[in-house]
BATI-479203 format. One record per residue (C-alpha): residue in three letters; chain; y, x, z. Coordinates in Angstrom, 3 decimals. Layout:
residues N
+-----+-------+----------+----------+----------+
! res ! chain !       c2 !       c1 !       c3 !
+-----+-------+----------+----------+----------+
! ala !     A !        Y !        X !        Z !
...
+-----+-------+----------+----------+----------+
This chain:
residues 210
+-----+-------+----------+----------+----------+
! res ! chain !       c2 !       c1 !       c3 !
+-----+-------+----------+----------+----------+
! unk !     A !   59.761 ! -100.868 !  -46.326 !
! unk !     A !   61.533 !  -98.187 !  -44.025 !
! unk !     A !   59.992 !  -94.916 !  -45.223 !
! unk !     A !   60.411 !  -93.536 !  -41.574 !
! unk !     A !   57.670 !  -95.314 !  -39.503 !
! unk !     A !   58.532 !  -97.150 !  -36.328 !
! unk !     A !   57.917 !  -95.058 !  -33.122 !
! unk !     A !   57.289 !  -91.747 !  -35.085 !
! unk !     A !   56.783 !  -88.880 !  -32.712 !
! unk !     A !   55.540 !  -86.055 !  -35.035 !
! unk !     A !   53.637 !  -85.056 !  -38.107 !
! unk !     A !   50.812 !  -82.504 !  -38.141 !
! unk !     A !   50.729 !  -79.913 !  -40.830 !
! unk !     A !   47.524 !  -77.934 !  -40.208 !
! unk !     A !   46.681 !  -74.574 !  -41.679 !
! unk !     A !   43.969 !  -71.911 !  -41.592 !
! unk !     A !   46.731 !  -69.103 !  -41.439 !
! unk !     A !   49.670 !  -69.986 !  -39.047 !
! unk !     A !   51.821 !  -67.015 !  -39.779 !
! unk !     A !   51.628 !  -67.387 !  -43.595 !
! unk !     A !   52.237 !  -71.187 !  -43.496 !
! unk !     A !   55.370 !  -70.635 !  -41.199 !
! unk !     A !   56.628 !  -67.871 !  -43.410 !
! unk !     A !   56.137 !  -70.309 !  -46.479 !
! unk !     A !   58.000 !  -73.141 !  -44.703 !
! unk !     A !   60.795 !  -70.827 !  -44.014 !
! unk !     A !   60.964 !  -69.514 !  -47.564 !
! unk !     A !   60.925 !  -73.054 !  -49.173 !
! unk !     A !   63.460 !  -74.722 !  -46.758 !
! unk !     A !   65.615 !  -71.868 !  -45.334 !
! unk !     A !   64.785 !  -73.018 !  -41.846 !
! unk !     A !   62.519 !  -70.931 !  -39.435 !
! unk !     A !   60.218 !  -72.914 !  -37.228 !
! unk !     A !   60.182 !  -71.985 !  -33.519 !
! unk !     A !   57.018 !  -71.149 !  -31.517 !
! unk !     A !   55.920 !  -74.189 !  -29.613 !
! unk !     A !   52.906 !  -72.579 !  -27.638 !
! unk !     A !   49.246 !  -72.133 !  -27.431 !
! unk !     A !   46.475 !  -74.846 !  -26.797 !
! unk !     A !   44.675 !  -73.043 !  -23.994 !
! unk !     A !   40.827 !  -73.003 !  -24.528 !
! unk !     A !   41.117 !  -74.706 !  -27.894 !
! unk !     A !   42.010 !  -71.629 !  -29.946 !
! unk !     A !   45.200 !  -72.852 !  -31.599 !
! unk !     A !   48.839 !  -72.558 !  -31.345 !
! unk !     A !   51.656 !  -74.321 !  -33.041 !
! unk !     A !   55.208 !  -73.933 !  -34.406 !
! unk !     A !   57.777 !  -76.716 !  -34.241 !
! unk !     A !   60.781 !  -78.109 !  -36.431 !
! unk !     A !   62.821 !  -81.170 !  -35.693 !
! unk !     A !   62.729 !  -83.988 !  -38.116 !
! unk !     A !   65.894 !  -85.792 !  -36.677 !
! unk !     A !   66.041 !  -87.951 !  -33.742 !
! unk !     A !   62.907 !  -87.738 !  -31.529 !
! unk !     A !   60.567 !  -86.855 !  -34.482 !
! unk !     A !   59.416 !  -83.271 !  -35.144 !
! unk !     A !   56.860 !  -81.437 !  -37.311 !
! unk !     A !   54.001 !  -79.513 !  -35.786 !
! unk !     A !   52.567 !  -76.642 !  -37.838 !
! unk !     A !   49.303 !  -75.797 !  -36.180 !
! unk !     A !   46.747 !  -73.145 !  -36.792 !
! unk !     A !   44.232 !  -70.744 !  -35.189 !
! unk !     A !   45.673 !  -68.584 !  -32.422 !
! unk !     A !   44.750 !  -64.926 !  -32.954 !
! unk !     A !   45.348 !  -64.157 !  -29.398 !
! unk !     A !   42.650 !  -66.551 !  -28.132 !
! unk !     A !   38.915 !  -66.101 !  -28.441 !
! unk !     A !   37.011 !  -68.488 !  -30.854 !
! unk !     A !   36.362 !  -71.822 !  -29.025 !
! unk !     A !   32.931 !  -72.915 !  -28.548 !
! unk !     A !   33.327 !  -76.124 !  -30.666 !
! unk !     A !   35.514 !  -77.060 !  -33.720 !
! unk !     A !   39.274 !  -76.486 !  -33.336 !
! unk !     A !   41.805 !  -79.308 !  -33.116 !
! unk !     A !   42.371 !  -80.921 !  -36.603 !
! unk !     A !   39.557 !  -78.908 !  -38.000 !
! unk !     A !   41.866 !  -75.960 !  -38.631 !
! unk !     A !   38.915 !  -73.496 !  -38.701 !
! unk !     A !   37.531 !  -75.414 !  -41.783 !
! unk !     A !   40.725 !  -75.931 !  -43.797 !
! unk !     A !   40.826 !  -73.979 !  -47.114 !
! unk !     A !   44.579 !  -74.491 !  -47.505 !
! unk !     A !   47.530 !  -75.928 !  -45.448 !
! unk !     A !   47.579 !  -79.716 !  -45.428 !
! unk !     A !   49.407 !  -82.496 !  -43.836 !
! unk !     A !   46.531 !  -84.081 !  -41.927 !
! unk !     A !   47.880 !  -86.803 !  -39.693 !
! unk !     A !   50.797 !  -88.158 !  -37.629 !
! unk !     A !   51.601 !  -89.455 !  -34.152 !
! unk !     A !   53.497 !  -92.258 !  -32.748 !
! unk !     A !   54.998 !  -92.739 !  -29.263 !
! unk !     A !   55.106 !  -96.360 !  -28.173 !
! unk !     A !   57.145 !  -97.307 !  -25.215 !
! unk !     A !   53.992 !  -97.909 !  -23.171 !
! unk !     A !   50.825 !  -95.979 !  -24.256 !
! unk !     A !   48.359 !  -98.093 !  -22.363 !
! unk !     A !   49.938 ! -101.452 !  -23.213 !
! unk !     A !   49.934 ! -100.330 !  -26.964 !
! unk !     A !   46.256 !  -99.321 !  -26.757 !
! unk !     A !   45.427 ! -102.747 !  -25.103 !
! unk !     A !   47.566 ! -104.550 !  -27.850 !
! unk !     A !   45.854 ! -102.724 !  -30.591 !
! unk !     A !   42.343 ! -103.741 !  -29.224 !
! unk !     A !   43.279 ! -107.365 !  -28.930 !
! unk !     A !   44.333 ! -107.202 !  -32.617 !
! unk !     A !   41.064 ! -105.672 !  -33.750 !
! unk !     A !   41.703 ! -101.878 !  -33.865 !
! unk !     A !   40.636 !  -99.573 !  -31.107 !
! unk !     A !   42.585 !  -96.386 !  -31.157 !
! unk !     A !   40.500 !  -94.897 !  -28.436 !
! unk !     A !   41.087 !  -94.087 !  -24.761 !
! unk !     A !   44.064 !  -91.738 !  -23.939 !
! unk !     A !   43.148 !  -88.270 !  -22.970 !
! unk !     A !   44.958 !  -85.623 !  -21.060 !
! unk !     A !   46.169 !  -82.500 !  -23.090 !
! unk !     A !   48.285 !  -79.516 !  -22.391 !
! unk !     A !   49.734 !  -76.363 !  -23.954 !
! unk !     A !   51.469 !  -73.287 !  -22.562 !
! unk !     A !   54.911 !  -72.753 !  -23.867 !
! unk !     A !   56.085 !  -69.037 !  -24.770 !
! unk !     A !   57.903 !  -68.787 !  -21.202 !
! unk !     A !   54.690 !  -69.733 !  -19.554 !
! unk !     A !   55.464 !  -73.384 !  -18.773 !
! unk !     A !   52.589 !  -75.579 !  -19.065 !
! unk !     A !   53.386 !  -78.926 !  -20.897 !
! unk !     A !   51.172 !  -81.935 !  -20.379 !
! unk !     A !   50.773 !  -85.291 !  -22.182 !
! unk !     A !   48.393 !  -87.931 !  -23.020 !
! unk !     A !   47.008 !  -88.894 !  -26.527 !
! unk !     A !   44.480 !  -90.907 !  -28.231 !
! unk !     A !   41.846 !  -89.378 !  -30.584 !
! unk !     A !   42.924 !  -90.592 !  -33.962 !
! unk !     A !   40.441 !  -88.604 !  -35.936 !
! unk !     A !   37.658 !  -90.382 !  -34.025 !
! unk !     A !   39.253 !  -93.823 !  -34.444 !
! unk !     A !   40.001 !  -93.501 !  -38.151 !
! unk !     A !   39.029 !  -90.203 !  -39.831 !
! unk !     A !   41.376 !  -90.429 !  -42.681 !
! unk !     A !   44.346 !  -89.375 !  -40.680 !
! unk !     A !   46.462 !  -92.088 !  -42.134 !
! unk !     A !   46.444 !  -94.248 !  -39.039 !
! unk !     A !   48.281 !  -92.463 !  -36.386 !
! unk !     A !   47.272 !  -91.313 !  -32.935 !
! unk !     A !   49.348 !  -92.359 !  -30.035 !
! unk !     A !   51.043 !  -90.002 !  -27.497 !
! unk !     A !   52.883 !  -90.312 !  -24.257 !
! unk !     A !   54.766 !  -87.191 !  -22.993 !
! unk !     A !   54.998 !  -88.663 !  -19.481 !
! unk !     A !   57.348 !  -86.386 !  -17.309 !
! unk !     A !   57.221 !  -83.527 !  -19.745 !
! unk !     A !   60.331 !  -82.808 !  -21.711 !
! unk !     A !   59.967 !  -83.966 !  -25.198 !
! unk !     A !   59.755 !  -81.031 !  -27.817 !
! unk !     A !   62.952 !  -82.413 !  -29.662 !
! unk !     A !   64.879 !  -81.980 !  -26.423 !
! unk !     A !   64.446 !  -78.219 !  -26.477 !
! unk !     A !   66.981 !  -77.456 !  -29.262 !
! unk !     A !   64.545 !  -77.248 !  -32.254 !
! unk !     A !   65.851 !  -76.340 !  -35.718 !
! unk !     A !   66.135 !  -79.409 !  -37.669 !
! unk !     A !   65.077 !  -80.499 !  -41.322 !
! unk !     A !   65.735 !  -84.184 !  -41.379 !
! unk !     A !   62.819 !  -86.333 !  -42.521 !
! unk !     A !   63.755 !  -88.214 !  -45.707 !
! unk !     A !   60.530 !  -89.919 !  -46.309 !
! unk !     A !   56.803 !  -90.233 !  -45.227 !
! unk !     A !   54.132 !  -91.650 !  -47.528 !
! unk !     A !   50.380 !  -91.782 !  -48.144 !
! unk !     A !   47.758 !  -92.893 !  -50.606 !
! unk !     A !   44.439 !  -94.350 !  -49.847 !
! unk !     A !   41.391 !  -95.607 !  -51.909 !
! unk !     A !   41.747 !  -99.123 !  -50.264 !
! unk !     A !   45.455 !  -99.497 !  -48.886 !
! unk !     A !   44.602 ! -102.989 !  -47.805 !
! unk !     A !   42.110 ! -101.569 !  -45.323 !
! unk !     A !   44.734 !  -99.372 !  -43.771 !
! unk !     A !   47.738 ! -101.816 !  -43.436 !
! unk !     A !   46.138 ! -104.204 !  -40.753 !
! unk !     A !   45.489 ! -101.019 !  -38.657 !
! unk !     A !   49.192 !  -99.889 !  -38.879 !
! unk !     A !   50.206 ! -103.380 !  -37.920 !
! unk !     A !   47.929 ! -103.453 !  -34.894 !
! unk !     A !   49.946 ! -100.239 !  -33.769 !
! unk !     A !   53.210 ! -101.933 !  -34.363 !
! unk !     A !   54.097 !  -99.359 !  -37.026 !
! unk !     A !   54.138 !  -99.019 !  -40.826 !
! unk !     A !   53.716 !  -96.395 !  -43.570 !
! unk !     A !   54.389 !  -96.676 !  -47.383 !
! unk !     A !   50.887 !  -96.679 !  -49.003 !
! unk !     A !   49.808 !  -96.267 !  -52.548 !
! unk !     A !   46.412 !  -96.286 !  -54.023 !
! unk !     A !   44.651 !  -92.955 !  -54.686 !
! unk !     A !   42.658 !  -90.265 !  -52.828 !
! unk !     A !   43.334 !  -89.939 !  -49.186 !
! unk !     A !   46.663 !  -88.064 !  -48.812 !
! unk !     A !   49.784 !  -87.754 !  -46.609 !
! unk !     A !   53.004 !  -86.339 !  -47.810 !
! unk !     A !   56.520 !  -86.039 !  -46.360 !
! unk !     A !   59.895 !  -84.873 !  -47.722 !
! unk !     A !   62.481 !  -83.151 !  -45.631 !
! unk !     A !   66.251 !  -82.477 !  -46.303 !
! unk !     A !   66.955 !  -78.587 !  -46.078 !
! unk !     A !   69.651 !  -76.230 !  -46.960 !
! unk !     A !   67.898 !  -75.615 !  -50.113 !
! unk !     A !   67.595 !  -79.386 !  -50.934 !
! unk !     A !   64.783 !  -81.813 !  -50.486 !
! unk !     A !   61.435 !  -80.194 !  -50.152 !
! unk !     A !   57.948 !  -82.041 !  -50.054 !
! unk !     A !   54.934 !  -81.078 !  -48.313 !
! unk !     A !   51.460 !  -82.575 !  -48.868 !
+-----+-------+----------+----------+----------+
């Protein structure tokens, strides 16, 4: 099995302390993530690193420049005790067709929702995505994203740490595999506690993140 999933768009590394996690990523890899922007009214912001091709890593955490949102922050960042690779996203050629196909195969990834964030230069980026956490809370089944007319993050000149592998563990891998197949993607799965890890190539050699 290919260790780079089909249609990979990005990985989500969530953290309760964004500045500290970005600094730690830089220390371990020798590569400094760049500011992606703030998720207006959601209380979070992110930093980005390319993974090669059209894949990238999103490091997301609370935004100290925003007031605390009324509800839980995206990916539960306000409840995380430590940084953790929580989930991943795929970008199928046609989002709506992929949702319909998955439903026909027995898995409902949820209806696409409109989202946005404000880049450091003030530009508002807009996209649509499904709510993967609601569809499958483990985070091992990816959510789907469509960037529409917005320029893809990897087209903005991100620093790159090429993705060498992405893998996961689950108490029942056999329950996850059909859901991945319904989305026309795959993920190396072993038996164990729910967990997602990836390894990137860096100027300091391969580095793994959990």
